[in-house]
SEBA-104455 format. One record per residue (C-alpha): residue in three letters; x, y, z; chain. Coordinates in pm, 1 decimal. Example, Ala and Ser with C-alpha at 12.3 -4.5 7.8 and 13.67 -1.06 7.14 Angstrom:
# SEBA-104455
+-----+----------+----------+----------+---+
:   r :        X :        Y :        Z : c :
+-----+----------+----------+----------+---+
: ALA :   1230.0 :   -450.0 :    780.0 : A :
: SER :   1367.0 :   -106.0 :    714.0 : A :
+-----+----------+----------+----------+---+
This chain:
# SEBA-104455
+-----+----------+----------+----------+---+
:   r :        X :        Y :        Z : c :
+-----+----------+----------+----------+---+
: MET :  -1162.9 :  -6168.9 :  -4352.3 : A :
: THR :   -909.9 :  -5897.3 :  -4317.0 : A :
: HIS :   -734.4 :  -5845.9 :  -3997.7 : A :
: ILE :   -919.0 :  -5523.1 :  -3953.3 : A :
: ASP :  -1244.5 :  -5712.0 :  -3960.4 : A :
: SER :  -1120.9 :  -5972.0 :  -3720.1 : A :
: ALA :  -1002.2 :  -5690.8 :  -3471.2 : A :
: GLU :  -1350.1 :  -5536.9 :  -3456.0 : A :
: PRO :  -1489.6 :  -5798.4 :  -3198.8 : A :
: TRP :  -1196.5 :  -5731.9 :  -2968.7 : A :
: VAL :  -1247.5 :  -5362.9 :  -3005.7 : A :
: GLU :  -1600.8 :  -5396.3 :  -2908.0 : A :
: ARG :  -1523.2 :  -5623.1 :  -2624.0 : A :
: GLY :  -1247.8 :  -5380.2 :  -2504.7 : A :
: LYS :  -1506.1 :  -5088.5 :  -2535.0 : A :
: ALA :  -1762.6 :  -5263.6 :  -2316.8 : A :
: HIS :  -1493.8 :  -5345.0 :  -2053.1 : A :
: LEU :  -1355.1 :  -4989.7 :  -2042.2 : A :
: ALA :  -1710.1 :  -4845.9 :  -2004.0 : A :
: ALA :  -1805.0 :  -5080.8 :  -1735.2 : A :
: HIS :  -1492.7 :  -4969.2 :  -1536.7 : A :
: GLY :  -1533.6 :  -4591.0 :  -1599.3 : A :
: TYR :  -1264.8 :  -4523.0 :  -1850.7 : A :
: THR :  -1286.5 :  -4208.1 :  -2060.1 : A :
: ALA :  -1351.3 :  -4191.4 :  -2427.1 : A :
: ASP :   -990.6 :  -4103.5 :  -2491.6 : A :
: ALA :   -888.3 :  -4426.5 :  -2316.7 : A :
: PHE :  -1105.4 :  -4614.6 :  -2559.3 : A :
: LYS :   -956.2 :  -4441.7 :  -2866.0 : A :
: ARG :   -606.1 :  -4535.3 :  -2744.6 : A :
: PHE :   -722.3 :  -4891.4 :  -2682.5 : A :
: ARG :   -880.4 :  -4924.1 :  -3033.7 : A :
: ALA :   -577.3 :  -4770.4 :  -3208.9 : A :
: THR :   -322.0 :  -4989.1 :  -3035.1 : A :
: THR :   -535.3 :  -5289.0 :  -3056.1 : A :
: ARG :   -570.1 :  -5278.5 :  -3429.5 : A :
: ARG :   -195.1 :  -5222.0 :  -3474.4 : A :
: PHE :   -103.1 :  -5509.4 :  -3254.3 : A :
: LEU :   -347.7 :  -5746.8 :  -3416.6 : A :
: ALA :   -211.7 :  -5652.0 :  -3754.2 : A :
: PHE :    138.1 :  -5727.1 :  -3619.4 : A :
: LEU :     21.4 :  -6067.2 :  -3506.6 : A :
: HIS :   -161.5 :  -6136.1 :  -3839.9 : A :
: ARG :    168.3 :  -6068.8 :  -4039.2 : A :
: ARG :    341.4 :  -6323.6 :  -3827.2 : A :
: ARG :     51.0 :  -6579.1 :  -3840.1 : A :
: VAL :      3.8 :  -6576.4 :  -3469.6 : A :
: ASP :   -347.9 :  -6616.4 :  -3318.3 : A :
: ILE :   -432.7 :  -6380.1 :  -3028.7 : A :
: SER :   -508.7 :  -6672.8 :  -2793.2 : A :
: THR :   -152.6 :  -6807.5 :  -2833.4 : A :
: ALA :     32.4 :  -6473.7 :  -2796.6 : A :
: GLN :    335.4 :  -6465.1 :  -2567.1 : A :
: CYS :    537.6 :  -6211.8 :  -2386.1 : A :
: SER :    791.1 :  -6234.4 :  -2664.6 : A :
: HIS :    540.2 :  -6114.7 :  -2919.6 : A :
: VAL :    473.1 :  -5803.8 :  -2706.9 : A :
: ARG :    836.6 :  -5717.2 :  -2674.5 : A :
: SER :    877.4 :  -5754.5 :  -3056.1 : A :
: TYR :    580.8 :  -5540.2 :  -3121.9 : A :
: LEU :    727.0 :  -5282.1 :  -2891.5 : A :
: GLU :   1060.8 :  -5280.9 :  -3073.6 : A :
: ALA :    882.0 :  -5247.3 :  -3407.2 : A :
: GLU :    678.3 :  -4945.4 :  -3253.4 : A :
: ARG :   1011.7 :  -4790.0 :  -3143.8 : A :
: ARG :   1155.5 :  -4823.3 :  -3490.6 : A :
: ARG :    848.9 :  -4668.9 :  -3640.4 : A :
: PHE :    859.4 :  -4378.9 :  -3394.1 : A :
: ARG :   1233.2 :  -4310.3 :  -3480.0 : A :
: ARG :   1152.0 :  -4303.8 :  -3842.7 : A :
: ARG :    881.6 :  -4052.0 :  -3808.2 : A :
: HIS :   1037.4 :  -3823.0 :  -3539.8 : A :
: GLY :   1421.0 :  -3878.3 :  -3576.8 : A :
: ARG :   1458.4 :  -3964.3 :  -3211.3 : A :
: ASP :   1373.5 :  -4240.7 :  -2948.5 : A :
: PRO :   1046.8 :  -4213.8 :  -2759.2 : A :
: ASN :   1025.0 :  -4101.9 :  -2404.4 : A :
: ALA :   1135.5 :  -4393.1 :  -2177.1 : A :
: GLY :    888.6 :  -4308.8 :  -1909.2 : A :
: GLY :    538.4 :  -4316.2 :  -2020.9 : A :
: TRP :    564.6 :  -4435.9 :  -2378.2 : A :
: PRO :    598.6 :  -4803.8 :  -2317.8 : A :
: LYS :    291.1 :  -4803.5 :  -2092.3 : A :
: CYS :     81.7 :  -4622.7 :  -2353.0 : A :
: HIS :    128.9 :  -4938.2 :  -2562.9 : A :
: THR :    149.3 :  -5215.6 :  -2306.2 : A :
: ALA :   -168.1 :  -5117.4 :  -2109.7 : A :
: PRO :   -419.8 :  -5152.7 :  -2396.7 : A :
: ILE :   -223.2 :  -5479.8 :  -2517.2 : A :
: HIS :   -246.1 :  -5634.3 :  -2175.2 : A :
: LEU :   -610.9 :  -5570.3 :  -2144.6 : A :
: LEU :   -659.0 :  -5707.6 :  -2489.9 : A :
: LEU :   -470.0 :  -6023.8 :  -2391.1 : A :
: ARG :   -667.2 :  -6048.9 :  -2066.2 : A :
: LEU :   -983.5 :  -6054.9 :  -2267.1 : A :
: ALA :   -847.7 :  -6310.9 :  -2521.2 : A :
: GLN :   -668.2 :  -6551.4 :  -2287.6 : A :
: GLY :   -840.9 :  -6503.2 :  -1938.8 : A :
: SER :   -538.2 :  -6387.4 :  -1759.4 : A :
: TRP :   -215.4 :  -6189.8 :  -1829.6 : A :
: PRO :     78.6 :  -6227.1 :  -1802.2 : A :
: PRO :     79.0 :  -6600.5 :  -1850.9 : A :
: PRO :    199.4 :  -6811.5 :  -1563.7 : A :
: ALA :    566.5 :  -6853.2 :  -1519.9 : A :
: PRO :    709.7 :  -7137.0 :  -1727.1 : A :
: PRO :    824.8 :  -7448.0 :  -1534.8 : A :
: PRO :   1189.2 :  -7456.0 :  -1427.1 : A :
: ALA :   1419.7 :  -7542.7 :  -1726.8 : A :
: THR :   1722.8 :  -7667.1 :  -1541.2 : A :
: SER :   1793.9 :  -7888.7 :  -1241.3 : A :
: HIS :   1934.5 :  -7589.3 :  -1053.9 : A :
: GLU :   1591.7 :  -7398.4 :  -1100.7 : A :
: ARG :   1389.1 :  -7692.5 :  -1010.8 : A :
: PHE :   1590.5 :  -7742.8 :   -684.3 : A :
: ARG :   1533.5 :  -7370.1 :   -602.8 : A :
: ARG :   1164.7 :  -7401.4 :   -666.2 : A :
: GLU :   1161.4 :  -7708.7 :   -439.9 : A :
: LEU :   1329.9 :  -7522.0 :   -161.6 : A :
: ARG :   1078.6 :  -7236.4 :   -187.2 : A :
: ASP :    769.6 :  -7454.5 :   -194.5 : A :
: GLY :    910.1 :  -7664.1 :    101.3 : A :
: PHE :    986.0 :  -7364.8 :    306.9 : A :
: ARG :    659.8 :  -7205.0 :    234.6 : A :
: HIS :    476.0 :  -7520.2 :    355.2 : A :
: TRP :    696.2 :  -7545.1 :    661.3 : A :
: MET :    643.9 :  -7170.2 :    750.0 : A :
: MET :    274.7 :  -7153.4 :    694.8 : A :
: GLU :    142.6 :  -7505.4 :    743.8 : A :
: VAL :    365.1 :  -7662.9 :   1005.4 : A :
: ARG :    447.4 :  -7350.4 :   1210.1 : A :
: GLY :    128.6 :  -7158.9 :   1135.7 : A :
: LEU :    300.6 :  -6828.4 :   1036.9 : A :
: SER :    159.2 :  -6560.1 :    789.2 : A :
: VAL :    233.9 :  -6531.2 :    427.8 : A :
: LEU :    393.5 :  -6187.4 :    516.1 : A :
: THR :    644.0 :  -6353.9 :    748.8 : A :
: PHE :    717.4 :  -6621.1 :    490.8 : A :
: THR :    772.1 :  -6352.6 :    223.8 : A :
: LYS :   1005.5 :  -6167.2 :    451.1 : A :
: ASP :   1214.6 :  -6466.1 :    545.9 : A :
: TRP :   1223.1 :  -6611.9 :    187.7 : A :
: TYR :   1367.6 :  -6280.6 :     68.4 : A :
: SER :   1670.1 :  -6339.7 :    283.9 : A :
: ALA :   1687.7 :  -6711.6 :    210.8 : A :
: ASP :   1665.8 :  -6635.5 :   -166.4 : A :
: ARG :   1952.3 :  -6383.7 :   -135.9 : A :
: PHE :   2154.4 :  -6642.2 :     39.1 : A :
: LEU :   2092.4 :  -6883.1 :   -246.0 : A :
: ASP :   2197.3 :  -6619.1 :   -490.2 : A :
: TRP :   2509.7 :  -6566.8 :   -307.2 : A :
: LEU :   2585.3 :  -6948.8 :   -308.7 : A :
: GLY :   2534.6 :  -6953.3 :   -680.9 : A :
: SER :   2619.4 :  -7295.2 :   -825.4 : A :
: ARG :   2675.2 :  -7424.4 :   -469.6 : A :
: ALA :   2298.6 :  -7403.2 :   -407.5 : A :
: SER :   2263.2 :  -7777.2 :   -488.4 : A :
: PRO :   2181.2 :  -8084.3 :   -274.6 : A :
: ALA :   2540.9 :  -8207.0 :   -256.8 : A :
: SER :   2695.1 :  -7860.4 :   -176.1 : A :
: LEU :   2433.8 :  -7772.5 :     96.5 : A :
: GLN :   2550.3 :  -8085.8 :    287.6 : A :
: ARG :   2896.8 :  -7923.9 :    297.6 : A :
: LEU :   2773.5 :  -7585.4 :    424.4 : A :
: THR :   2981.7 :  -7449.2 :    710.9 : A :
: PRO :   2955.2 :  -7150.8 :    960.2 : A :
: ALA :   3230.3 :  -6974.0 :    748.9 : A :
: ASP :   2987.8 :  -6975.0 :    456.7 : A :
: LEU :   2742.3 :  -6809.1 :    671.2 : A :
: ASP :   2986.5 :  -6548.5 :    797.7 : A :
: GLY :   3082.1 :  -6476.0 :    425.3 : A :
: PHE :   2724.1 :  -6422.9 :    315.7 : A :
: LEU :   2652.3 :  -6188.7 :    617.0 : A :
: ALA :   2981.8 :  -5992.6 :    547.4 : A :
: TRP :   2855.8 :  -5956.8 :    177.9 : A :
: ARG :   2498.4 :  -5872.4 :    269.2 : A :
: ALA :   2558.1 :  -5633.7 :    574.3 : A :
: PRO :   2730.1 :  -5314.8 :    421.8 : A :
: GLY :   2480.5 :  -5045.5 :    336.5 : A :
: ILE :   2181.6 :  -5165.4 :    534.6 : A :
: ARG :   2048.3 :  -5045.9 :    865.8 : A :
: ARG :   2115.9 :  -5248.7 :   1182.4 : A :
: ALA :   1737.1 :  -5332.4 :   1199.3 : A :
: THR :   1747.6 :  -5461.9 :    853.9 : A :
: ARG :   2052.2 :  -5680.8 :    935.8 : A :
: VAL :   1858.3 :  -5815.6 :   1225.4 : A :
: GLY :   1567.9 :  -5927.5 :    972.3 : A :
: VAL :   1834.8 :  -6081.9 :    739.7 : A :
: CYS :   1970.0 :  -6285.1 :   1037.3 : A :
: GLN :   1614.4 :  -6390.1 :   1138.9 : A :
: GLY :   1529.0 :  -6514.7 :    791.9 : A :
: LEU :   1850.5 :  -6690.5 :    741.2 : A :
: ARG :   1823.5 :  -6866.6 :   1068.4 : A :
: SER :   1473.4 :  -6975.7 :    996.2 : A :
: PHE :   1565.8 :  -7109.2 :    656.9 : A :
: LEU :   1852.6 :  -7298.2 :    825.4 : A :
: ARG :   1626.3 :  -7458.9 :   1066.3 : A :
: TYR :   1409.2 :  -7567.3 :    771.4 : A :
: LEU :   1707.1 :  -7710.3 :    582.5 : A :
: HIS :   1807.3 :  -7917.3 :    877.8 : A :
: GLY :   1453.3 :  -8038.9 :    955.4 : A :
: ALA :   1400.9 :  -8146.0 :    587.1 : A :
: GLY :   1738.8 :  -8316.4 :    565.8 : A :
: PHE :   1909.1 :  -8089.6 :    330.1 : A :
: ILE :   2190.3 :  -8027.5 :    596.5 : A :
: GLY :   2333.3 :  -8262.2 :    853.3 : A :
: ARG :   2321.1 :  -8028.1 :   1153.1 : A :
: ASP :   2125.2 :  -7728.4 :   1249.7 : A :
: LEU :   2353.7 :  -7415.5 :   1176.5 : A :
: SER :   2100.5 :  -7166.6 :   1280.6 : A :
: ALA :   2274.6 :  -7121.7 :   1613.6 : A :
: CYS :   2581.6 :  -7010.1 :   1419.9 : A :
: VAL :   2415.9 :  -6700.3 :   1288.6 : A :
: THR :   2469.9 :  -6422.8 :   1537.4 : A :
: ARG :   2248.9 :  -6121.8 :   1483.7 : A :
: PRO :   2367.9 :  -5766.1 :   1593.3 : A :
: PRO :   2226.9 :  -5623.6 :   1903.3 : A :
: LEU :   1910.8 :  -5422.8 :   1869.4 : A :
: TYR :   1831.3 :  -5223.1 :   2183.9 : A :
: TRP :   1455.9 :  -5179.6 :   2281.3 : A :
: ASN :   1338.7 :  -4821.1 :   2213.0 : A :
: GLU :   1689.9 :  -4707.6 :   2076.2 : A :
: ASP :   1545.5 :  -4520.9 :   1779.5 : A :
: ILE :   1390.3 :  -4174.9 :   1801.6 : A :
: PRO :   1066.6 :  -4173.6 :   1602.0 : A :
: THR :   1013.6 :  -3911.3 :   1326.7 : A :
: ALA :    723.5 :  -3689.4 :   1362.3 : A :
: PHE :    597.2 :  -3385.4 :   1177.9 : A :
: THR :    598.4 :  -3059.7 :   1368.6 : A :
: ASP :    270.0 :  -2880.4 :   1444.3 : A :
: ALA :    375.0 :  -2614.5 :   1185.4 : A :
: GLN :    442.4 :  -2875.2 :    914.9 : A :
: ALA :    109.0 :  -3058.5 :    963.1 : A :
: LYS :    -90.7 :  -2739.3 :    952.6 : A :
: ALA :     94.2 :  -2618.1 :    640.3 : A :
: MET :     21.7 :  -2941.1 :    468.9 : A :
: LEU :   -337.9 :  -2932.1 :    552.9 : A :
: ALA :   -373.8 :  -2574.3 :    442.7 : A :
: ALA :   -197.8 :  -2637.9 :    103.3 : A :
: THR :   -413.1 :  -2941.1 :     49.8 : A :
: ARG :   -738.4 :  -2773.1 :    147.1 : A :
: HIS :   -700.0 :  -2517.5 :   -129.2 : A :
: ASP :   -655.1 :  -2783.0 :   -399.2 : A :
: ARG :  -1011.2 :  -2830.8 :   -517.0 : A :
: SER :   -920.9 :  -3106.8 :   -774.7 : A :
: ALA :  -1053.3 :  -3463.2 :   -739.9 : A :
: VAL :   -721.4 :  -3579.1 :   -604.2 : A :
: GLY :   -686.3 :  -3269.1 :   -364.4 : A :
: ARG :  -1028.3 :  -3314.2 :   -205.0 : A :
: ARG :   -957.7 :  -3686.1 :   -152.0 : A :
: ASP :   -614.5 :  -3619.6 :    -15.3 : A :
: TYR :   -731.3 :  -3347.1 :    224.8 : A :
: ALA :   -995.4 :  -3595.8 :    381.9 : A :
: ILE :   -718.3 :  -3846.8 :    423.3 : A :
: LEU :   -483.3 :  -3603.2 :    564.2 : A :
: LEU :   -731.5 :  -3488.6 :    826.3 : A :
: LEU :   -797.9 :  -3854.3 :    953.4 : A :
: LEU :   -404.0 :  -3887.4 :    977.5 : A :
: ALA :   -355.0 :  -3565.3 :   1163.6 : A :
: THR :   -668.4 :  -3558.7 :   1383.7 : A :
: TYR :   -679.5 :  -3914.6 :   1514.0 : A :
: GLY :   -325.5 :  -4047.4 :   1446.1 : A :
: LEU :   -471.6 :  -4355.8 :   1255.7 : A :
: ARG :   -255.8 :  -4607.6 :   1086.2 : A :
: ALA :   -258.1 :  -4590.8 :    705.6 : A :
: GLY :   -415.9 :  -4938.4 :    681.3 : A :
: GLU :   -708.6 :  -4835.2 :    908.3 : A :
: ILE :   -785.1 :  -4560.7 :    663.2 : A :
: THR :   -765.7 :  -4758.7 :    346.7 : A :
: ARG :   -991.6 :  -5029.1 :    501.1 : A :
: LEU :  -1246.3 :  -4771.6 :    619.0 : A :
: ARG :  -1584.1 :  -4867.1 :    460.3 : A :
: LEU :  -1895.8 :  -4654.1 :    380.7 : A :
: ASP :  -2094.1 :  -4863.8 :    633.4 : A :
: ASP :  -1841.7 :  -4769.8 :    904.5 : A :
: ILE :  -1953.6 :  -4404.2 :    922.4 : A :
: ASP :  -2262.9 :  -4335.9 :   1129.7 : A :
: TRP :  -2362.8 :  -3997.6 :   1022.1 : A :
: ARG :  -2658.2 :  -3976.4 :   1255.2 : A :
: ARG :  -2454.1 :  -4038.1 :   1572.6 : A :
: GLU :  -2147.9 :  -3850.5 :   1419.1 : A :
: ARG :  -1903.7 :  -4140.6 :   1485.5 : A :
: PHE :  -1708.6 :  -4404.5 :   1276.2 : A :
: SER :  -1568.9 :  -4733.2 :   1351.7 : A :
: ILE :  -1244.8 :  -4888.6 :   1269.1 : A :
: THR :  -1061.2 :  -5209.8 :   1342.1 : A :
: GLN :   -727.7 :  -5162.1 :   1499.4 : A :
: SER :   -456.0 :  -5294.6 :   1268.1 : A :
: LYS :   -239.4 :  -5469.3 :   1533.6 : A :
: SER :   -488.7 :  -5560.0 :   1811.5 : A :
: HIS :   -770.1 :  -5637.3 :   1563.1 : A :
: ARG :  -1004.9 :  -5469.1 :   1830.0 : A :
: PRO :  -1297.0 :  -5261.9 :   1701.7 : A :
: SER :  -1282.9 :  -4904.5 :   1799.6 : A :
: GLN :  -1534.5 :  -4622.1 :   1767.9 : A :
: LEU :  -1428.0 :  -4262.7 :   1734.6 : A :
: PRO :  -1616.1 :  -3935.3 :   1722.1 : A :
: LEU :  -1668.8 :  -3784.3 :   1383.8 : A :
: LEU :  -1542.2 :  -3439.5 :   1433.2 : A :
: ALA :  -1701.3 :  -3162.8 :   1226.5 : A :
: PRO :  -1404.2 :  -3080.0 :   1001.7 : A :
: VAL :  -1327.2 :  -3442.4 :    933.8 : A :
: GLY :  -1687.4 :  -3520.1 :    850.5 : A :
: THR :  -1723.7 :  -3208.7 :    629.0 : A :
: ALA :  -1414.1 :  -3310.0 :    428.9 : A :
: ILE :  -1526.9 :  -3672.4 :    378.4 : A :
: LEU :  -1869.6 :  -3560.2 :    285.3 : A :
: ASP :  -1739.0 :  -3324.1 :     30.8 : A :
: TYR :  -1528.3 :  -3595.2 :   -129.6 : A :
: LEU :  -1819.4 :  -3846.0 :   -136.3 : A :
: GLU :  -2051.3 :  -3599.0 :   -288.6 : A :
: HIS :  -1838.5 :  -3430.6 :   -546.6 : A :
: VAL :  -1523.2 :  -3654.0 :   -605.0 : A :
: ARG :  -1586.8 :  -4029.7 :   -528.1 : A :
: PRO :  -1666.5 :  -4214.7 :   -842.6 : A :
: ARG :  -1967.5 :  -4459.9 :   -866.6 : A :
: SER :  -1824.0 :  -4787.1 :   -769.3 : A :
: GLU :  -1935.6 :  -5138.3 :   -636.3 : A :
: HIS :  -1645.8 :  -5110.4 :   -387.1 : A :
: ARG :  -1746.6 :  -5010.8 :    -47.8 : A :
: GLN :  -1413.4 :  -4874.7 :     76.5 : A :
: VAL :  -1449.7 :  -4489.8 :    129.1 : A :
: PHE :  -1138.7 :  -4391.9 :    -48.2 : A :
: LEU :  -1076.3 :  -4496.4 :   -422.8 : A :
: PHE :   -847.5 :  -4405.5 :   -694.4 : A :
: THR :   -950.4 :  -4100.5 :   -887.4 : A :
: ARG :   -875.0 :  -4250.0 :  -1218.0 : A :
: ALA :  -1017.9 :  -4556.0 :  -1379.4 : A :
: PRO :  -1028.9 :  -4844.5 :  -1299.5 : A :
: TYR :  -1186.2 :  -4697.5 :   -975.0 : A :
: ARG :  -1057.8 :  -4936.7 :   -708.7 : A :
: PRO :   -953.1 :  -4908.3 :   -330.7 : A :
: PHE :   -612.9 :  -4878.4 :   -212.4 : A :
: ALA :   -438.3 :  -5208.8 :   -199.2 : A :
: CYS :   -279.4 :  -5149.9 :    148.4 : A :
: GLY :   -177.2 :  -4878.0 :    394.1 : A :
: SER :    160.6 :  -4832.1 :    216.5 : A :
: SER :    -35.0 :  -4711.8 :    -93.0 : A :
: LEU :    -93.6 :  -4373.1 :    100.1 : A :
: GLY :    281.8 :  -4305.9 :     93.1 : A :
: PRO :    243.1 :  -4106.8 :   -239.1 : A :
: THR :    -39.3 :  -3912.0 :    -92.5 : A :
: VAL :    173.6 :  -3785.6 :    191.1 : A :
: ARG :    455.3 :  -3703.6 :    -41.5 : A :
: ARG :    222.7 :  -3508.2 :   -269.8 : A :
: CYS :     84.6 :  -3319.6 :     30.3 : A :
: LEU :    447.2 :  -3223.7 :    137.4 : A :
: CYS :    524.0 :  -3107.7 :   -217.2 : A :
: ARG :    211.6 :  -2887.7 :   -219.5 : A :
: ALA :    324.4 :  -2725.5 :    109.5 : A :
: GLY :    686.0 :  -2695.3 :    -10.2 : A :
: ILE :    811.2 :  -2901.9 :    289.4 : A :
: THR :   1123.8 :  -3114.2 :    273.8 : A :
: PRO :   1137.5 :  -3268.2 :    612.0 : A :
: ALA :   1439.9 :  -3457.9 :    757.0 : A :
: GLY :   1423.4 :  -3826.4 :    821.2 : A :
: LYS :   1102.5 :  -4036.0 :    744.6 : A :
: HIS :    804.5 :  -3861.9 :    637.4 : A :
: GLY :    531.9 :  -4120.1 :    568.6 : A :
: CYS :    193.4 :  -4164.1 :    728.3 : A :
: HIS :    335.0 :  -4268.8 :   1060.2 : A :
: ALA :    493.3 :  -3929.2 :   1116.5 : A :
: PHE :    136.0 :  -3789.9 :   1159.7 : A :
: ARG :     75.8 :  -4058.4 :   1424.7 : A :
: TYR :    381.6 :  -3966.3 :   1622.1 : A :
: ALA :    279.6 :  -3591.6 :   1589.1 : A :
: ARG :    -58.8 :  -3680.1 :   1735.5 : A :
: ALA :    106.2 :  -3853.0 :   2022.0 : A :
: VAL :    329.0 :  -3555.4 :   2104.3 : A :
: SER :     16.8 :  -3328.2 :   2096.9 : A :
: LEU :   -162.1 :  -3559.6 :   2351.7 : A :
: LEU :    147.4 :  -3584.4 :   2570.8 : A :
: ARG :    169.1 :  -3198.2 :   2575.0 : A :
: ALA :   -202.1 :  -3181.9 :   2669.2 : A :
: ALA :   -113.1 :  -3381.8 :   2980.1 : A :
: VAL :   -316.0 :  -3688.7 :   2859.2 : A :
: PRO :   -214.4 :  -4000.3 :   3070.5 : A :
: LEU :      3.3 :  -4259.2 :   2875.2 : A :
: LYS :   -263.7 :  -4522.1 :   2923.5 : A :
: ALA :   -534.1 :  -4314.9 :   2757.8 : A :
: ILE :   -281.6 :  -4225.0 :   2463.3 : A :
: SER :   -222.2 :  -4593.2 :   2430.4 : A :
: ASP :   -607.1 :  -4668.9 :   2393.7 : A :
: ILE :   -654.7 :  -4377.2 :   2162.1 : A :
: LEU :   -375.7 :  -4494.0 :   1922.5 : A :
: GLY :   -477.1 :  -4868.4 :   1952.5 : A :
: HIS :   -160.6 :  -5018.7 :   2110.4 : A :
: ARG :   -183.1 :  -5362.9 :   2236.6 : A :
: SER :     38.4 :  -5277.2 :   2513.3 : A :
: PRO :     70.1 :  -4949.0 :   2704.1 : A :
: SER :    447.1 :  -4982.4 :   2691.3 : A :
: SER :    438.1 :  -4929.6 :   2316.8 : A :
: THR :    353.6 :  -4572.0 :   2396.2 : A :
: ASP :    686.4 :  -4512.0 :   2587.6 : A :
: SER :    889.0 :  -4437.5 :   2277.6 : A :
: TYR :    670.4 :  -4145.0 :   2210.8 : A :
: LEU :    799.5 :  -3979.1 :   2525.6 : A :
: LYS :   1131.2 :  -3919.4 :   2338.8 : A :
: LEU :    956.8 :  -3685.0 :   2100.3 : A :
: ALA :    839.3 :  -3449.7 :   2366.7 : A :
: THR :   1196.6 :  -3301.9 :   2408.4 : A :
: GLU :   1097.5 :  -2961.2 :   2537.3 : A :
: ASP :    876.9 :  -3112.8 :   2808.6 : A :
: LEU :   1159.4 :  -3359.6 :   2902.4 : A :
: ARG :   1399.1 :  -3049.7 :   2929.5 : A :
: ASP :   1169.5 :  -2909.2 :   3194.8 : A :
: VAL :   1210.3 :  -3200.6 :   3423.8 : A :
: GLY :   1582.6 :  -3258.1 :   3363.3 : A :
: LEU :   1818.0 :  -3236.8 :   3665.0 : A :
: GLU :   2096.6 :  -2984.1 :   3679.5 : A :
: LEU :   2453.8 :  -3150.6 :   3662.5 : A :
: PRO :   2670.1 :  -3077.6 :   3964.0 : A :
: SER :   2960.0 :  -2846.2 :   3908.6 : A :
: GLU :   3211.2 :  -3142.8 :   3956.3 : A :
: ALA :   3036.0 :  -3338.9 :   3680.9 : A :
: GLU :   3061.5 :  -3049.7 :   3436.7 : A :
: SER :   3423.4 :  -3007.1 :   3482.9 : A :
+-----+----------+----------+----------+---+
């Protein structure tokens, strides 16, 4: 049997997989061509597809680069060219081996094994002993991992016993430049948590967490960044005129952001069952308070969502309202996945705002519009889903024109 004959079963399996996930005929053609070349490459090296490793994929890509240079006299585009090859190969390897990439190899050195032991122990202490979330562990471990990187060869059982406050000061002096004060606070918090674990697990003789002094972070010190009313209207207008699949989906998302001030995660989690078309309302679960909330489905929002559902949204077993417009048709992983959507809308409108310009800028803009409509702070807090009314206080700083109206005149002596 030639390698071409042996490739056909994998080609057919790939075809069935791509068809089931809504890929186009062009995607199958690319898969078939790349699969045949990759399997021929493995056949020449007497490697079975079931035992292929990442090194074989890298060797194949290098061979394809050389072939491209011979044919075109130049290197391929560094942007999209590698993915055109690796995406079909990774699918082939997932079909052949069950998962790809393969699990990370076990630590090869004592230093790597000790780092793995620290990470696993810290994770158990954070999540099982203290009952914290995986997100908190990930954040704190990032700081701890950077600290171990800074220690280098000193990140060993014997060297940790000799850890001193001067070492901690040296790490913070190395880590602090170039990052915001709020980020420095997070670094200190993660380091203190890791030091408490090291002391409790017996890796260090005394608790050094008290030696880490975090910088002051004043409550409500930052001024939130909000889109102006003109910017929000310009983005909506520019996106409304984009009748492509992406444009229709983005317009519905943008209306939810601008009209209700929803958090991005509340939009990505919105399900088809959450919309009550007969009663013209929809339900969300507040991201922070986890409380259910029902909102009126205003006519422009409902029309935009219906237009998306009827003409754009692909057939899918997923129940989330908003899906990717290209195969595989899957929901957004989390709220931060909507960041590119907002940037795309800004680009359509030709707007380059100062400061942060993510989904939360719509939320702040909605708070300002409610403040200017004389809506009480408690009501705004309920509308935006804050756990505490005091969380709304920071939005007062955005209504600068209204604050000027109530400002006191300085006496002449103070002016001089």
